[in-house]
N, C-alpha and C positions, 0 to 999 in steps of 0.2 A: 590105721590111725590110733595113736595112743590117747590116753585120757586128757593130757594137757592140750593136745591138738584139737580134740573134740570140744573142750571148754572154750578155748580161745577163738575157734572158728565158728562157734555157734553164735548166731545173732538173729534178731527178729527180721524175717524175710517178708517183704511186702510186694514182691514182683516174682512170679513163678513162670517157669517154662510150661508150654502146653505139651506135657509129657506125662503119660500115665505112670502110676506107682504100682509096682508089683505087689500083689497080696502076700506072697511068701516073705518079702522083706519086712512088711509090717507085722506079720505074725512072729517073725524072729525077734523083732524089737520088743513087742509087747509081751512075748513069752519070757524074754530075759528080764524085762523091767519088773516082773513080778517079785524079783529079789531085792527091790528097793527097801530101804529101812522103813519099819512100821512099828510104832510103839504098841506094846502088848499084842503084836501080831494081828491087829484088827483089820489091816488091809482095807481101808474104808473106800478107796477109789473104785468107781465103775465108769465105763465108757462105752460109747458107740462110735464106730468109724464108718464114715459115709463117703461114697464116690458115685459117679454115674448118675442115673436117674433119681435115686433117693436124695442125693445132694442137690441136684438141679431143682427138684420139686421144693425142697426146703428153701433154697435161695429165692425162688419165686415168692414164697410166703414172706421171707424176711425183708425183701425189697418192696413189698406192697403193704407192710404192716407198720404202724407207728410204734416206736420203742416204748417200753413200759418203764416204770421205776425199778431200778435194780434192787435185788433183795439183800445186797451187802454193799458196803461203801469202800471203794478203792482210792478215793480222793482225799481222805482225811489227812494224810501226811502233808498235804499242801498248805496246811495251816501254819507250818513252821517254815521260816525263810530258807533254811539249808536244803530242805527237801523240795521246796518250790523251785529253787535254783537248779536242782538236778533235772526236774521235769522240764523246765524251760530250756535247758541245755539240749536234751534229746529232741525236743520239739523244733528248736532252731536248726539242728542238724538235719532232721528228717524233711521238714518243709523247705529248707534251703536247698537240699539235694533235688527236690522236685520243682524248684524254681517258683515256689509260692511265697509271696511277700508276707511279712508279718501283719500288715493291715488288710490283706486279702481274705476277709472273713468267708466269703462265698467259696473261694478256692480251697480253703482249709476244711470247710464243711464237706465239700465234695470228696476231698481226699479221705477224710475220716469215714465217710459213708461207704467207702470200699471195704471196710471191715465186714459189712453185711454179706459180701460175697467172698469173704476170706481171701481177698486179693486174687481171686480166680485160681486159687490152689486146687489141684485135682482131687485132694483128699482133705477132709476135715474130721477131726476127732472131738467129740463132745464129752466132757468129764462131769460127773455128777456123783452125789453121795447122799445117803439118808440124812435128814435134817437133825437127827439126834446126835450127829457127829459135832464135836466141839473144836476149840482152837487147836488142840494137840493133833487131832485127826486132819484138820485143814493143813497143818504143817506137813504131815505125812503125805498128803495128796500132792503138795508142792514138790516134795522130794521125789515122788514117783514121776511127776511130770518132767522134772529136770532130768531124771534118769532116761525117760523116753526121748527127750530132746537130744541127749548126748549119744544115745544108741542110734538115733536117726542119722547123726553126723557120721557115725562109723559106717553106715550103709550108703553114705554119699547123699543123703537127703537133708532137707532143711525144714524149718518150722517157724511159726509165729504164735505165741500164746495170745489168746483173745478173751480177756475178761469182758470186752465189749459185748459178747454174746449174752451176758447176764441181762442186758437190756431187752432181750427177746426170749426170756426164759419160758414163758407160757407157750409161745409158738413152738419152740424147740421141744419142750416136754410133750406137747400134743403130737408132734411129728414122730417122736421116738416112742410114743405109747407109755410115757412115764406118769406115775401117780403124782399129781401136783402137791398133795399133802405130805407125801413121804419124801420126795426127792428135791434137793436144791441143785439147780443147774449152776455149776461153778464157772466153767469157761469152755471156749472152743480152742482148737489148735489146728491152724492151717499147716498142711504137710505137702511137700513136693520138692521139685528141683529148682534151686534159685536161678534167676536170670542174672548171670554174672555181669552183664553190661548195664543193668538198671541202676541209675544213680542212687535211688532210694535204698539199694542194698549195699552201698559202698561208702556212705558218709562216715566220717570219723566219729567213733563212739567215745564217750567219756566215762571214766570210772574214778571214784574217790581214791586217793592214795591209801596204801595199806595202813599207815600209822594213824589215819583218821578212823579206822574201823576196829583195829585190833591192838591190844596191849600184850607184850610178852614180859612175864614176871619170873624172876628166879635165875636168869642167866647173867653172868658177869660181863 
């Protein structure tokens, strides 16, 4: 698989096959991902990768604990209509694929609650970093995560980024033995093999046209 194929076939997978993931494949991915871009070579990202009983035990805690207030805000762009429209577009596609009507609040809540079990993915990676890291290092962490996602595609694996896990940061930090004062829990990442027949994995995705994002200057 070349880079273009990895980029265009990567998508947020919300239905996984009941198939274990080989540790050697994950080690290859994460060893290679160390070479992601990193300003000043800080390499701020840290992670824990769970499967089996450690993951099952954590899921039990997540599904029996009320969510907390997230330590960072991923909803702010919704204050502007253009960004809100993009959010509504993906929501329409996702819930429509699952047959959940717009006015079915209970159905939508149940679907969102599946984030707590990472859609039953066999592996979940949790990413965190010291709180002293600022915006530039958050960006570096994002580049690392994208690198991981693309390398997973090279291995035939899939993923779903889960900022949702920030709603359970305290529970996750305790489970991983992390110092609450030192570490900010950034996100989870569900990892496994996509169910190719699940409608939620196949709805049409939308992207803004290139000319709305990028200007090219200096070419005739």
